[in-house]
N, C-alpha and C positions, 0 to 999 in steps of 0.2 A: 470138134468145137461145140461148146454148149449152145444149144439152139434157143435157150430161154430168153425172154424179153426183159431188158433192163428198163425199169421205170423210175421216174423222179418222184420222191415223196412230196415235193413242193407242188408239182403239177397234179399229182394224184388227189390232192385236197380240193381241186376245183370241181364242183358238181357238173356232171354231164360230159366231162372231158375224157377222151381216150387218147393214149399216147404210148410211145415206147421207142427203145433202141434195140434193134434185132441184129444179132451177129451175122446172119446170112439173109440177105434181102430176098432170096428165093423162097424163104419160109415165112415171110411176113404175112400179116392178115390180108385176106382178099379184098379187092375193091379200092385199094390205095391208088390215088391219082398222082402221077409224077411228071415233071417237066423234062425236057431234054437238056441236061446240064452242060454248060460250056465254060465254067469258071469265070462268069461275068457278074453283073450287078442287077440284072433284071428280075423283077418280082411280077408274077402273074397270079390271077385268081383261078380257082378250080373251074370256074365257068369257061375260062379261056381254054382249058385243057379238053373241054367237051365239044369243041367246035371243029373237030376234024384232025388236022395235022398237029402233032405235039409241038408247042412252041419252045424255042430256046429260052431258058431261064434258069436261075439258081435259087429261087425261092418261090413258094406257092402258098397262097392264102385260101382258107376255107372258113365258112360261117356255119352256125347251127342249121341243120337241115340239109347241108351239102355233104358230098362224099369226103372222107378223110384224105389227107394229102401226105406226101412224103418226099424225101430226098435220099440219095445214096452217097456214101463216102468210103474212103479207104485211106485215112490219115488226115483228110481235111476235117474241118469242124462241123459237126451236125448240131444245129441250133433250133430249138423249138421256142418260139416267142408267142406268148398268149395274153389275151385280155381276160383276166379272171372273172370279169362280169359277164362274159359269154358272148361278146360281139363277134370275135374272130380269133383265128390262130394262124401262125405262119411257120412252115418248115423251111429251114435255110441251109443251103450247102455253102460253106464259107472256107474256101482254100485261101492261100496267101494272096492270090490275085483278087478274089472276091472281097477279102477283108480290106485290101489296099484300095479297091474301087468304091467301097462304101456299101456293100451288100447289107450289112447289119443296119445301117442308118436307113436304107431304102425299105427294109422290111418293117422297121418301126413306123416309118411314114405311111406305109400301106395299111398298117393296122389303124392308124389315126384316121386315114381316109375312110376306112370301113366302119368307123364309128366308135373306136376305143377312145375313152376320155380319161380314165383314171390310170393309176400305176399299172405297169405291165409286169409279168413274171416270165422267167426264162429258165430253160434247162439246156445245158451244154453237154453233149454226149462225148463218148470216147474219141480222142483225136491225138495227133502227134503233139508231143509235149517237149519241154526243154531238155529232158534227160536224153532224148534221142534225135530230135528233129534239127538237122543241120542245114543252114542255108548261107547265102552270102551276106556280107555286111550291107551291101547295097539294098538287098531285098528287105532286110530287117529295118533299114531306114525308111523304105517305102511303106512298110507296115506301121511306122510310128511306134514301134515297140518300146515300152518303158524299160529302163535299165534293169529292173528286177525280173523282167521277162526274157532277158538275154544272158547267155553265158559264153565267153570266148572259147573258141576251139582252135583249129589250125589257122594259119595266116589267111586273112581275107574272108574268114568264115566265122559264124557264131551258131550257137544252138538257141532256138527260139521256142517259147511256149505259145503255140498258136491258140490254145484254149484261153490262156491268160490274156492274149491280145483281144480276143472276142469279148471276154468279160470286161476289159477296160473300155471297149467301144460301147458296150451296154451301159456301163457306169457313166460315160460321158453324155448319154442320153437321159440321165436322171434315174436310172434303174438301180436302186441300192443293192448292196451286197446281200442283204437278207432276202432279196427277191430274185437272186440268181443262184442256181444250183449246178454244181459240176457232178455229172453222173458218169461213173466209170473212170478209166485212167488213160494211159498212153497206148495208142494202138500199135506203135512200133515194137515196144518191148513186152506187151501183154498178148500172148498168142490166142487169147479168147476172141480178139477182134481183128477184122481184116486190116491189112497194111500193105500198101503199094511199095513203100520203102523197104519193107521186110521181104515180101513175097513176089514182087514184080508182077508180071503178066498173070501169075497164078492166083493173085489176090482175089478174094471174094469181095462183096460189098456189104457194108452195114446199112441197114434201112432205119431212118429216123422218121417216125410218122406221128401225126396229130389230127384230131378231129373231134366231132361231137356226137354223142349218142342221139339217136332219133328220139323225139319227144315221147313217143309211145312206149319206148323201152327204158326210160329213166325210172329208177325204182321209187317207190313211195317215199315221200319225204325229201326227195331231191328236187331242187328248183334251179332253173337256169336264170 
């Protein structure tokens, strides 16, 4: 598997920001702080991760001067949501349970609490897509998936575009399409990315990380 990091051109244009989607979480940059993921809707700050026991959460927020943060996935949606003015950034693990519970909305609210006032930008990394991700009609209903995100399959089941659902949730928060980037493709059918559906217990984990360069290391001409 290619160990190179996938980056988002949209996020790469933000001064001082560092980010990426790494195919194998074991090879990710050092110093990334991660929560103990439980497929829920809780958002914590990187400061809460430094207080001893790792809290259960599925999104973690960092600010300039703090360590970078990350989440791991293997078909679920990795989402990086950023205030381009440099107040804060959030790494989000959004499986179907988290999407249904409102993890995207909670992440946006956490950024607002942290001081983000203007439009946000987002990068959605490789995840299960409509071409391969099958679930029940009941779960698709709980996701509130739009018709264009769903394709009928066998009786009682449909194929759902999880990345599309996450994008729709961001759109409902007022984040326009021009401020949302899809990076990479479907994890299930693209062997470059880890997939639980494809590989089961053998699946590796994708790392999605985001943070800010320390001020002393920002190149001349860059301003936060």
